[in-house]
C-alpha positions as CSV (number, residue, x, y, z in Angstrom):
1,M,30.1,-23.8,-3.8
2,S,31.1,-21.4,-6.4
3,S,31.1,-17.6,-5.4
4,D,27.9,-16.9,-7.0
5,I,25.6,-19.9,-5.9
6,K,27.0,-19.0,-2.0
7,T,26.2,-15.1,-3.0
8,F,22.8,-16.4,-4.2
9,Y,22.1,-18.7,-1.5
10,M,23.4,-16.1,1.1
11,V,21.1,-13.5,-0.2
12,N,17.9,-16.0,-0.1
13,L,18.8,-16.7,3.5
14,Y,18.8,-13.0,4.4
15,D,15.3,-12.5,3.0
16,Y,14.2,-15.3,5.3
17,Y,16.3,-14.8,8.2
18,G,17.6,-11.1,8.0
19,E,16.0,-9.6,10.8
20,L,16.8,-12.2,12.9
21,L,20.6,-10.8,13.2
22,T,21.7,-7.7,14.8
23,D,22.0,-4.2,13.5
24,K,25.6,-4.3,12.6
25,Q,25.1,-7.9,11.2
26,K,21.9,-6.6,8.9
27,E,24.6,-3.4,7.9
28,Y,28.1,-5.4,7.2
29,F,25.9,-8.2,5.6
30,K,24.4,-5.8,3.4
31,D,27.5,-4.0,2.1
32,Y,29.0,-7.1,1.6
33,Y,26.8,-9.3,-0.4
34,F,24.1,-6.7,-1.6
35,N,26.3,-3.6,-2.4
36,N,29.4,-6.1,-3.0
37,L,31.7,-4.0,-0.9
38,S,35.1,-6.0,0.0
39,L,36.1,-6.4,3.6
40,S,38.2,-3.6,3.1
41,E,35.9,-1.4,2.2
42,I,33.7,-2.1,4.4
43,S,36.3,-1.7,7.4
44,E,37.4,1.8,5.7
45,N,33.9,2.8,5.7
46,R,33.2,1.7,9.2
47,N,36.3,2.9,10.7
48,V,36.9,-1.1,12.1
49,S,39.4,-3.9,11.2
50,R,39.2,-5.9,8.2
51,T,39.4,-8.6,10.7
52,A,36.2,-7.0,12.8
53,V,34.4,-7.3,9.4
54,H,35.5,-10.8,8.4
55,N,34.1,-11.8,12.0
56,V,30.7,-10.4,11.9
57,I,30.0,-11.6,8.5
58,K,30.8,-15.4,9.2
59,E,28.7,-15.1,12.4
60,A,25.8,-13.5,10.3
61,E,26.4,-16.4,7.8
62,R,26.7,-18.9,10.7
63,K,23.0,-17.7,12.5
64,I,21.2,-17.8,8.9
65,R,22.6,-21.2,8.2
66,G,21.6,-22.6,11.2
67,F,18.0,-21.0,11.2
68,E,17.9,-22.5,7.9
69,K,19.0,-25.8,9.6
70,V,16.5,-25.8,12.3
71,L,13.3,-23.8,10.4
72,K,13.9,-25.0,6.6
73,N,12.1,-21.9,5.3
74,Y,14.1,-21.0,1.9
75,E,14.0,-25.1,1.5
76,K,10.6,-25.6,1.8
77,S,9.9,-22.5,-0.5
78,Q,12.1,-24.4,-3.2
79,K,10.1,-27.1,-3.0
80,I,7.0,-25.3,-3.4
81,K,7.8,-23.7,-6.4
82,R,9.2,-26.6,-8.2
83,L,5.6,-28.6,-7.1
84,I,3.2,-25.5,-8.6
85,E,5.3,-25.5,-12.1
86,N,2.8,-28.6,-12.8
87,I,-0.1,-26.5,-11.8
88,D,-2.2,-24.9,-13.7
89,E,-1.5,-21.1,-14.8
90,N,-4.5,-19.6,-12.7
91,T,-3.6,-21.4,-9.4
92,R,-0.1,-20.9,-9.6
93,K,-0.6,-17.3,-9.8
94,K,-2.5,-17.3,-6.5
95,I,-0.1,-19.4,-4.8
96,E,2.6,-17.3,-6.2
97,E,1.3,-14.2,-4.9
98,L,1.1,-15.7,-1.3
99,L,4.9,-17.1,-1.4
């Protein structure tokens, strides 16, 4: 999986499951994926080791992937989006508002 595709996927999973992470996991995840900070930058900003940052981010990734593996909310939403492409415009807008 390319870096851009992984980032896109992880950010989307975060939208579904981010609130299930610890505060520290959320902060590090956001710094890394949303603010595009390197592990070194995060470690310097938070006064912790680069390895500690890496471990927290990897654990957050593992958790949200695990949630998706069980709940499949992202996968289901993608299927729904593909299905509604074939629905009339009015109905499509109403459904998209619900998603």
